FIZA-712422 format. One record per atom (N, C-alpha, C): residue number from 1; residue in three letters; atom name; x, y, z. Coordinates in nm, 3 decimals. Layout:
! FIZA-712422
R  pos  code  site     east    north       up
R  NUM   ALA    CA        X        Y        Z
...
***
This chain:
! FIZA-712422
R  pos  code  site     east    north       up
R    1   MET     N   -1.626   -2.284   -0.839
R    1   MET    CA   -1.494   -2.256   -0.848
R    1   MET     C   -1.436   -2.299   -0.733
R    2   SER     N   -1.310   -2.354   -0.742
R    2   SER    CA   -1.232   -2.420   -0.647
R    2   SER     C   -1.181   -2.330   -0.504
R    3   SER     N   -1.161   -2.402   -0.409
R    3   SER    CA   -1.141   -2.313   -0.298
R    3   SER     C   -0.993   -2.248   -0.303
R    4   SER     N   -0.917   -2.277   -0.378
R    4   SER    CA   -0.790   -2.192   -0.401
R    4   SER     C   -0.793   -2.090   -0.487
R    5   GLU     N   -0.908   -2.096   -0.603
R    5   GLU    CA   -0.945   -1.996   -0.677
R    5   GLU     C   -1.028   -1.896   -0.618
R    6   ALA     N   -1.103   -1.928   -0.521
R    6   ALA    CA   -1.186   -1.841   -0.432
R    6   ALA     C   -1.079   -1.772   -0.324
R    7   LEU     N   -0.976   -1.834   -0.308
R    7   LEU    CA   -0.862   -1.754   -0.193
R    7   LEU     C   -0.743   -1.685   -0.278
R    8   ASP     N   -0.775   -1.661   -0.416
R    8   ASP    CA   -0.665   -1.599   -0.471
R    8   ASP     C   -0.513   -1.651   -0.473
R    9   GLY     N   -0.494   -1.761   -0.454
R    9   GLY    CA   -0.376   -1.827   -0.452
R    9   GLY     C   -0.324   -1.841   -0.283
R   10   LEU     N   -0.398   -1.799   -0.216
R   10   LEU    CA   -0.371   -1.829   -0.085
R   10   LEU     C   -0.408   -1.967   -0.025
R   11   LYS     N   -0.332   -2.015    0.077
R   11   LYS    CA   -0.337   -2.136    0.097
R   11   LYS     C   -0.477   -2.203    0.164
R   12   ASP     N   -0.496   -2.087    0.262
R   12   ASP    CA   -0.659   -2.138    0.332
R   12   ASP     C   -0.671   -2.010    0.428
R   13   LEU     N   -0.802   -2.017    0.482
R   13   LEU    CA   -0.843   -1.888    0.575
R   13   LEU     C   -0.715   -1.875    0.688
R   14   HIS     N   -0.636   -1.962    0.735
R   14   HIS    CA   -0.555   -1.928    0.833
R   14   HIS     C   -0.449   -1.840    0.764
R   15   HIS     N   -0.415   -1.884    0.635
R   15   HIS    CA   -0.303   -1.796    0.584
R   15   HIS     C   -0.342   -1.651    0.541
R   16   LEU     N   -0.491   -1.629    0.488
R   16   LEU    CA   -0.547   -1.515    0.487
R   16   LEU     C   -0.569   -1.431    0.614
R   17   SER     N   -0.561   -1.506    0.708
R   17   SER    CA   -0.588   -1.452    0.844
R   17   SER     C   -0.476   -1.380    0.892
R   18   GLU     N   -0.343   -1.457    0.863
R   18   GLU    CA   -0.199   -1.419    0.900
R   18   GLU     C   -0.189   -1.283    0.797
R   19   ILE     N   -0.201   -1.283    0.702
R   19   ILE    CA   -0.215   -1.154    0.606
R   19   ILE     C   -0.276   -1.037    0.646
R   20   VAL     N   -0.393   -1.068    0.683
R   20   VAL    CA   -0.486   -0.914    0.703
R   20   VAL     C   -0.504   -0.916    0.862
R   21   GLY     N   -0.463   -0.985    0.939
R   21   GLY    CA   -0.489   -0.951    1.094
R   21   GLY     C   -0.609   -0.982    1.139
R   22   GLU     N   -0.680   -1.047    1.070
R   22   GLU    CA   -0.831   -1.082    1.138
R   22   GLU     C   -0.843   -1.239    1.146
R   23   THR     N   -0.931   -1.258    1.263
R   23   THR    CA   -0.954   -1.389    1.315
R   23   THR     C   -1.022   -1.503    1.198
R   24   VAL     N   -0.992   -1.634    1.185
R   24   VAL    CA   -1.062   -1.687    1.099
R   24   VAL     C   -1.201   -1.688    1.090
R   25   THR     N   -1.247   -1.693    1.240
R   25   THR    CA   -1.405   -1.689    1.240
R   25   THR     C   -1.483   -1.557    1.192
R   26   ASP     N   -1.397   -1.446    1.215
R   26   ASP    CA   -1.449   -1.321    1.149
R   26   ASP     C   -1.417   -1.346    0.996
R   27   LEU     N   -1.332   -1.376    0.929
R   27   LEU    CA   -1.330   -1.392    0.797
R   27   LEU     C   -1.448   -1.475    0.743
R   28   GLU     N   -1.450   -1.582    0.822
R   28   GLU    CA   -1.593   -1.670    0.771
R   28   GLU     C   -1.704   -1.584    0.779
R   29   LEU     N   -1.722   -1.523    0.890
R   29   LEU    CA   -1.847   -1.444    0.884
R   29   LEU     C   -1.841   -1.361    0.779
R   30   LEU     N   -1.742   -1.290    0.759
R   30   LEU    CA   -1.736   -1.174    0.625
R   30   LEU     C   -1.766   -1.238    0.501
R   31   ALA     N   -1.709   -1.373    0.479
R   31   ALA    CA   -1.743   -1.442    0.362
R   31   ALA     C   -1.906   -1.479    0.348
R   32   ARG     N   -1.949   -1.508    0.468
R   32   ARG    CA   -2.105   -1.553    0.469
R   32   ARG     C   -2.197   -1.406    0.456
R   33   THR     N   -2.147   -1.292    0.510
R   33   THR    CA   -2.264   -1.201    0.530
R   33   THR     C   -2.236   -1.093    0.429
R   34   LYS     N   -2.093   -1.081    0.379
R   34   LYS    CA   -2.053   -0.971    0.281
R   34   LYS     C   -1.964   -1.046    0.180
R   35   PRO     N   -1.990   -1.137    0.081
R   35   PRO    CA   -1.919   -1.160   -0.007
R   35   PRO     C   -1.827   -1.086   -0.080
R   36   LYS     N   -1.892   -0.974   -0.156
R   36   LYS    CA   -1.807   -0.910   -0.241
R   36   LYS     C   -1.713   -0.835   -0.147
R   37   LEU     N   -1.739   -0.803   -0.005
R   37   LEU    CA   -1.633   -0.722    0.068
R   37   LEU     C   -1.512   -0.849    0.094
R   38   PHE     N   -1.588   -0.969    0.119
R   38   PHE    CA   -1.469   -1.073    0.142
R   38   PHE     C   -1.381   -1.100    0.021
R   39   GLU     N   -1.423   -1.060   -0.113
R   39   GLU    CA   -1.363   -1.092   -0.229
R   39   GLU     C   -1.263   -0.984   -0.245
R   40   VAL     N   -1.299   -0.871   -0.210
R   40   VAL    CA   -1.188   -0.765   -0.185
R   40   VAL     C   -1.075   -0.781   -0.094
R   41   VAL     N   -1.106   -0.827    0.014
R   41   VAL    CA   -0.990   -0.856    0.107
R   41   VAL     C   -0.930   -0.982    0.043
R   42   VAL     N   -0.974   -1.074    0.006
R   42   VAL    CA   -0.875   -1.173   -0.057
R   42   VAL     C   -0.795   -1.118   -0.160
R   43   ASN     N   -0.852   -1.071   -0.281
R   43   ASN    CA   -0.776   -1.006   -0.354
R   43   ASN     C   -0.662   -0.906   -0.325
R   44   GLY     N   -0.706   -0.832   -0.229
R   44   GLY    CA   -0.605   -0.744   -0.160
R   44   GLY     C   -0.492   -0.822   -0.090
R   45   ALA     N   -0.521   -0.915   -0.014
R   45   ALA    CA   -0.420   -1.032    0.045
R   45   ALA     C   -0.349   -1.093   -0.065
R   46   GLY     N   -0.415   -1.158   -0.157
R   46   GLY    CA   -0.342   -1.214   -0.261
R   46   GLY     C   -0.251   -1.128   -0.330
R   47   ASN     N   -0.256   -1.005   -0.348
R   47   ASN    CA   -0.160   -0.910   -0.399
R   47   ASN     C   -0.041   -0.898   -0.327
R   48   ILE     N   -0.072   -0.869   -0.173
R   48   ILE    CA    0.057   -0.842   -0.081
R   48   ILE     C    0.108   -0.996   -0.082
R   49   PHE     N    0.050   -1.085   -0.084
R   49   PHE    CA    0.126   -1.219   -0.091
R   49   PHE     C    0.237   -1.235   -0.205
R   50   ARG     N    0.156   -1.219   -0.335
R   50   ARG    CA    0.238   -1.214   -0.455
R   50   ARG     C    0.367   -1.127   -0.452
R   51   LEU     N    0.346   -0.994   -0.370
R   51   LEU    CA    0.437   -0.896   -0.387
R   51   LEU     C    0.551   -0.940   -0.290
R   52   ASP     N    0.510   -0.988   -0.190
R   52   ASP    CA    0.608   -1.061   -0.095
R   52   ASP     C    0.709   -1.177   -0.177
R   53   GLU     N    0.633   -1.279   -0.218
R   53   GLU    CA    0.700   -1.375   -0.279
R   53   GLU     C    0.806   -1.306   -0.385
R   54   ALA     N    0.758   -1.231   -0.468
R   54   ALA    CA    0.832   -1.175   -0.592
R   54   ALA     C    0.968   -1.120   -0.513
R   55   ILE     N    0.949   -1.019   -0.417
R   55   ILE    CA    1.069   -0.967   -0.349
R   55   ILE     C    1.163   -1.066   -0.293
R   56   VAL     N    1.098   -1.147   -0.233
R   56   VAL    CA    1.184   -1.276   -0.166
R   56   VAL     C    1.258   -1.354   -0.270
R   57   SER     N    1.189   -1.382   -0.356
R   57   SER    CA    1.244   -1.470   -0.467
R   57   SER     C    1.336   -1.418   -0.584
R   58   ASN     N    1.326   -1.275   -0.600
R   58   ASN    CA    1.383   -1.223   -0.708
R   58   ASN     C    1.467   -1.078   -0.657
R   59   LYS     N    1.578   -1.080   -0.674
R   59   LYS    CA    1.674   -0.959   -0.615
R   59   LYS     C    1.647   -0.851   -0.704
R   60   PHE     N    1.647   -0.863   -0.835
R   60   PHE    CA    1.625   -0.748   -0.896
R   60   PHE     C    1.480   -0.694   -0.867
R   61   PHE     N    1.361   -0.762   -0.868
R   61   PHE    CA    1.243   -0.715   -0.822
R   61   PHE     C    1.261   -0.648   -0.690
R   62   SER     N    1.318   -0.691   -0.603
R   62   SER    CA    1.323   -0.631   -0.467
R   62   SER     C    1.385   -0.503   -0.488
R   63   ASP     N    1.512   -0.486   -0.541
R   63   ASP    CA    1.567   -0.377   -0.556
R   63   ASP     C    1.490   -0.254   -0.618
R   64   VAL     N    1.404   -0.316   -0.726
R   64   VAL    CA    1.297   -0.215   -0.782
R   64   VAL     C    1.217   -0.157   -0.694
R   65   VAL     N    1.160   -0.236   -0.601
R   65   VAL    CA    1.025   -0.233   -0.525
R   65   VAL     C    1.109   -0.133   -0.415
R   66   HIS     N    1.215   -0.185   -0.360
R   66   HIS    CA    1.278   -0.080   -0.227
R   66   HIS     C    1.307    0.045   -0.300
R   67   HIS     N    1.372    0.051   -0.416
R   67   HIS    CA    1.407    0.183   -0.457
R   67   HIS     C    1.264    0.277   -0.488
R   68   ILE     N    1.167    0.219   -0.546
R   68   ILE    CA    1.056    0.304   -0.552
R   68   ILE     C    1.007    0.333   -0.400
R   69   SER     N    1.000    0.246   -0.328
R   69   SER    CA    0.948    0.285   -0.160
R   69   SER     C    1.017    0.373   -0.101
R   70   ASP     N    1.124    0.350   -0.143
R   70   ASP    CA    1.248    0.454   -0.048
R   70   ASP     C    1.242    0.634   -0.099
R   71   ASN     N    1.205    0.633   -0.230
R   71   ASN    CA    1.221    0.760   -0.298
R   71   ASN     C    1.085    0.826   -0.340
R   72   PHE     N    0.981    0.753   -0.337
R   72   PHE    CA    0.870    0.797   -0.399
R   72   PHE     C    0.717    0.818   -0.321
R   73   GLY     N    0.662    0.868   -0.309
R   73   GLY    CA    0.524    0.869   -0.228
R   73   GLY     C    0.422    0.853   -0.345
R   74   VAL     N    0.297    0.820   -0.242
R   74   VAL    CA    0.183    0.800   -0.342
R   74   VAL     C    0.130    0.906   -0.435
R   75   GLY     N    0.122    0.901   -0.557
R   75   GLY    CA    0.088    1.015   -0.644
R   75   GLY     C    0.226    1.072   -0.710
R   76   ASP     N    0.332    1.026   -0.667
R   76   ASP    CA    0.451    1.075   -0.749
R   76   ASP     C    0.479    1.001   -0.866
R   77   LYS     N    0.532    1.064   -0.944
R   77   LYS    CA    0.576    1.043   -1.088
R   77   LYS     C    0.721    0.944   -1.039
R   78   ILE     N    0.739    0.825   -1.069
R   78   ILE    CA    0.834    0.723   -1.034
R   78   ILE     C    0.939    0.726   -1.155
R   79   THR     N    1.057    0.661   -1.133
R   79   THR    CA    1.154    0.671   -1.238
R   79   THR     C    1.100    0.579   -1.344
R   80   SER     N    1.152    0.602   -1.461
R   80   SER    CA    1.091    0.553   -1.573
R   80   SER     C    1.167    0.413   -1.594
R   81   THR     N    1.111    0.312   -1.676
R   81   THR    CA    1.196    0.179   -1.694
R   81   THR     C    1.315    0.197   -1.785
R   82   ARG     N    1.330    0.305   -1.857
R   82   ARG    CA    1.449    0.360   -1.922
R   82   ARG     C    1.544    0.409   -1.815
R   83   GLU     N    1.518    0.482   -1.710
R   83   GLU    CA    1.601    0.558   -1.617
R   83   GLU     C    1.656    0.456   -1.509
R   84   MET     N    1.538    0.354   -1.474
R   84   MET    CA    1.532    0.269   -1.349
R   84   MET     C    1.688    0.180   -1.354
R   85   PRO     N    1.721    0.115   -1.456
R   85   PRO    CA    1.851    0.045   -1.499
R   85   PRO     C    1.976    0.106   -1.431
R   86   GLY     N    1.990    0.227   -1.483
R   86   GLY    CA    2.077    0.335   -1.452
R   86   GLY     C    2.103    0.359   -1.283
R   87   GLU     N    1.982    0.378   -1.241
R   87   GLU    CA    1.987    0.414   -1.098
R   87   GLU     C    2.018    0.306   -1.011
R   88   LEU     N    1.989    0.187   -1.052
R   88   LEU    CA    1.991    0.054   -0.967
R   88   LEU     C    2.152    0.016   -1.032
R   89   GLU     N    2.222    0.072   -1.148
R   89   GLU    CA    2.349    0.059   -1.173
R   89   GLU     C    2.358   -0.107   -1.233
R   90   VAL     N    2.262   -0.137   -1.315
R   90   VAL    CA    2.213   -0.252   -1.404
R   90   VAL     C    2.185   -0.228   -1.538
R   91   GLU     N    2.205   -0.334   -1.639
R   91   GLU    CA    2.156   -0.290   -1.762
R   91   GLU     C    2.049   -0.382   -1.802
R   92   SER     N    1.935   -0.338   -1.765
R   92   SER    CA    1.819   -0.459   -1.767
R   92   SER     C    1.718   -0.363   -1.796
R   93   ARG     N    1.652   -0.289   -1.889
R   93   ARG    CA    1.538   -0.247   -1.934
R   93   ARG     C    1.432   -0.343   -1.926
R   94   PRO     N    1.462   -0.441   -2.015
R   94   PRO    CA    1.332   -0.535   -2.031
R   94   PRO     C    1.294   -0.615   -1.883
R   95   LYS     N    1.399   -0.627   -1.782
R   95   LYS    CA    1.361   -0.674   -1.639
R   95   LYS     C    1.268   -0.577   -1.592
R   96   THR     N    1.324   -0.441   -1.606
R   96   THR    CA    1.246   -0.330   -1.514
R   96   THR     C    1.099   -0.332   -1.579
R   97   GLU     N    1.100   -0.346   -1.699
R   97   GLU    CA    0.946   -0.344   -1.784
R   97   GLU     C    0.850   -0.445   -1.738
R   98   ALA     N    0.926   -0.573   -1.687
R   98   ALA    CA    0.842   -0.679   -1.633
R   98   ALA     C    0.802   -0.664   -1.516
R   99   VAL     N    0.895   -0.599   -1.434
R   99   VAL    CA    0.863   -0.542   -1.283
R   99   VAL     C    0.762   -0.475   -1.284
R  100   TYR     N    0.758   -0.354   -1.354
R  100   TYR    CA    0.662   -0.260   -1.362
R  100   TYR     C    0.543   -0.325   -1.431
R  101   LYS     N    0.532   -0.423   -1.499
R  101   LYS    CA    0.399   -0.480   -1.554
R  101   LYS     C    0.334   -0.558   -1.438
R  102   LYS     N    0.423   -0.630   -1.342
R  102   LYS    CA    0.358   -0.685   -1.237
R  102   LYS     C    0.311   -0.599   -1.134
R  103   LEU     N    0.364   -0.486   -1.125
R  103   LEU    CA    0.330   -0.379   -1.025
R  103   LEU     C    0.211   -0.320   -1.056
R  104   GLU     N    0.194   -0.307   -1.201
R  104   GLU    CA    0.092   -0.234   -1.249
R  104   GLU     C   -0.039   -0.332   -1.232
R  105   ALA     N   -0.018   -0.484   -1.243
R  105   ALA    CA   -0.144   -0.548   -1.255
R  105   ALA     C   -0.156   -0.570   -1.132
R  106   TRP     N   -0.109   -0.571   -1.017
R  106   TRP    CA   -0.125   -0.577   -0.888
R  106   TRP     C   -0.171   -0.452   -0.809
R  107   GLY     N   -0.168   -0.351   -0.888
R  107   GLY    CA   -0.263   -0.210   -0.846
R  107   GLY     C   -0.171   -0.126   -0.769
R  108   TYR     N   -0.039   -0.140   -0.774
R  108   TYR    CA    0.082   -0.059   -0.712
R  108   TYR     C    0.098    0.073   -0.790
R  109   ILE     N    0.104    0.060   -0.921
R  109   ILE    CA    0.153    0.161   -1.000
R  109   ILE     C    0.089    0.169   -1.142
R  110   LYS     N    0.044    0.271   -1.181
R  110   LYS    CA   -0.017    0.321   -1.296
R  110   LYS     C    0.048    0.407   -1.428
R  111   THR     N    0.064    0.344   -1.534
R  111   THR    CA    0.129    0.399   -1.638
R  111   THR     C    0.047    0.477   -1.703
R  112   ILE     N    0.052    0.629   -1.700
R  112   ILE    CA   -0.057    0.726   -1.768
R  112   ILE     C   -0.036    0.773   -1.900
R  113   SER     N    0.109    0.760   -1.934
R  113   SER    CA    0.149    0.775   -2.088
R  113   SER     C    0.268    0.701   -2.090
R  114   ARG     N    0.319    0.724   -2.200
R  114   ARG    CA    0.460    0.647   -2.210
R  114   ARG     C    0.569    0.710   -2.136
R  115   SER     N    0.550    0.827   -2.092
R  115   SER    CA    0.654    0.901   -2.003
R  115   SER     C    0.631    0.928   -1.866
R  116   LYS     N    0.498    0.870   -1.815
R  116   LYS    CA    0.449    0.919   -1.678
R  116   LYS     C    0.388    0.775   -1.632
R  117   THR     N    0.479    0.722   -1.495
R  117   THR    CA    0.427    0.619   -1.403
R  117   THR     C    0.404    0.681   -1.272
R  118   VAL     N    0.294    0.651   -1.211
R  118   VAL    CA    0.295    0.702   -1.097
R  118   VAL     C    0.253    0.579   -0.986
R  119   LEU     N    0.310    0.617   -0.859
R  119   LEU    CA    0.284    0.527   -0.741
R  119   LEU     C    0.124    0.541   -0.698
R  120   LEU     N    0.051    0.437   -0.705
R  120   LEU    CA   -0.081    0.450   -0.672
R  120   LEU     C   -0.095    0.409   -0.519
R  121   LYS     N   -0.021    0.335   -0.448
R  121   LYS    CA   -0.029    0.283   -0.322
R  121   LYS     C    0.108    0.252   -0.251
R  122   PRO     N    0.137    0.261   -0.126
R  122   PRO    CA    0.225    0.227   -0.076
R  122   PRO     C    0.256    0.105   -0.084
R  123   PHE     N    0.367    0.048   -0.071
R  123   PHE    CA    0.417   -0.098   -0.038
R  123   PHE     C    0.393   -0.132    0.121
R  124   THR     N    0.300   -0.190    0.160
R  124   THR    CA    0.250   -0.216    0.301
R  124   THR     C    0.345   -0.287    0.372
R  125   THR     N    0.390   -0.413    0.285
R  125   THR    CA    0.514   -0.504    0.354
R  125   THR     C    0.603   -0.513    0.240
R  126   ILE     N    0.723   -0.501    0.306
R  126   ILE    CA    0.851   -0.524    0.223
R  126   ILE     C    0.928   -0.608    0.297
R  127   PRO     N    0.937   -0.750    0.246
R  127   PRO    CA    1.037   -0.828    0.333
R  127   PRO     C    1.178   -0.797    0.338
R  128   ASP     N    1.253   -0.768    0.432
R  128   ASP    CA    1.382   -0.759    0.439
R  128   ASP     C    1.485   -0.859    0.416
R  129   LEU     N    1.535   -0.856    0.294
R  129   LEU    CA    1.617   -0.979    0.261
R  129   LEU     C    1.771   -0.979    0.339
R  130   GLY     N    1.790   -0.880    0.385
R  130   GLY    CA    1.921   -0.872    0.493
R  130   GLY     C    2.032   -0.835    0.382
R  131   SER     N    2.136   -0.807    0.438
R  131   SER    CA    2.254   -0.774    0.363
R  131   SER     C    2.313   -0.919    0.309
R  132   GLU     N    2.358   -0.914    0.189
R  132   GLU    CA    2.370   -1.048    0.141
R  132   GLU     C    2.524   -1.022    0.079
***
C-alpha cells in the first residue's frame, strides 16, 4: 500500500495533524502502537477532508449540507431527495441524490427505507463560503 493510500487521500502526516488536532509525533506513535485505531483516525480525517473539499468546490453540495446542518439534529429524519430541491428553490433531484450518496458513503446520513433518511452524525466542520 502506498503512503497516499495509507493516509486516505491526505497529503501527509502534517495534513492529518491539522485536521485532527494532534501532533505529528503523537500520530506516528499511534500508527506504530495501535495501527487499527490509527486507521480509524485516518479514515475519519479523510471523510472530513473530502466533505470540506466538496463544500468549497460545489455550491449546490454546500447548500444541501448547510440546509441539513441548520435544520436537523443527529437521529432526525432529513428532507427527502424529492423535497430538497423545492426547499432550496432549485430543480435538481438527481444532483440531490448524488449529494446524498456521497454523504451516506462518508457516514453522515443513512437511508433506512425509500422514504426515510436520517442524519447519523453532525457536520463538525463546514467551511464558510461567505456571501457571494
